[in-house]
N, C-alpha and C positions, 0 to 999 in steps of 0.2 A: 627730646632735646630741641629747643626752638631754633638753634643755629646749626643744625646738622649740615655738614658739608663745609662750613667755614673752617679755616685753618685753626687747629686746636689751640694754638697760642693766642688767637684773637677772640675765641668764644667768650671767655669771661668778661672781656672788655665790651664786646657787643651786647652781652646780656646785661651788663651794668648800665650801658647807655639806654637800652630799652626800658629797663627797670626804673631808672631815674625818671624817664619820660612818663611812665605809667603812674609813678608816685606823684608826679606834678599834675596829673589829671589828663594827660594826653591819651590817645587811643591808637597806638601804633599797631599795624598789622604787617607781619613779614610776608612778602610775596615772592622773594627769590633770594637764593644764596649761591651755592656753587652751580655752575652750568657745564654741561658737556659740549664738545665741539659742535655737534649737530644742532643742539639747542641754540647756541650762540649764532651759528650760521643762519638759522631760521629767523631769529630776532633781527639780525643785521639786514637780511634780505627784506623783511617786512618794513623795517625802518627806511631803507633805501627806496622802497616802493611807495612810501607814504602811508603805510598801513598801521603804523604804530604811533601812539601819542608821545612816546619817550624815545630818546636816542639809544642806539646800540653800537658798540664797538665791533669792528671786524673780528672774526674768530682768530684767536691767538693774541689779541690785543686787549682782551677784556679781563679786568681784575676778578670777575666772577669765575673764570676758568682756572684761576690760581687759588681760589678759595679765600680771597682777601677783600671781598665786597659783599654787600647785602643791599637789598631793596626793601624798603618799608614805606607803606602809605599811611597817611593820617588824614583826617578830615581837613578840608581846605583852610578852615579857620585856625587850625593848629600847625600849619606848615612852617610859619615863621619861627614859632617856639621850637619845633622839632629840628629845624636847621640850626638854631642857636645851641641846642643841647648837643647835637652830634658834633658840631664844630668845637664846642667846649670840651668834649671828650676826646678830641684830637682826630676825628675822622675827616677825610677830604670830602667835601660836599660841593656839588655843582648846582648853581641856580637853574641851569638848563635841563637838569634831570632830577626833579624833586625826590623821587624815591631812593636814589642811589647814594651810597656812602662807601668809601673804600679806604684801605690802609694807605696813608700818604707815602709816596715814594716807593710803592711796591715794585715798580719796574726795575729799580736798582738792585733788588734782592730776588728777582724772579728765578734765578738759577737755584735758589734754595727752597723754592715752593713746588708743590705737586701740581702739575698741569692736568686738566681734564679735557 
């Protein structure tokens, strides 16, 4: 399953998003879905130390730890189209973190989500 760890209610939607991109000729590669506390702490530490090319939220504040975010990379020339597709499918996408997409407004429902 290519979105193992993503909240089960979002998996079909994420799969449809990536499937649409693939049918449009893009080459998405999933690099991260759910993260444990220690994984997020390491990413955040690396980011703060300037050792990461992408930003990372502090542990407890990452949508990845709640299973409502995924990171996907595409070739640079496909990034604009990939952003357009993800936004079209309703995902929140930040220009400052190209791989990242998350369920919009996840913070308001975090009490209903499983934390890792």
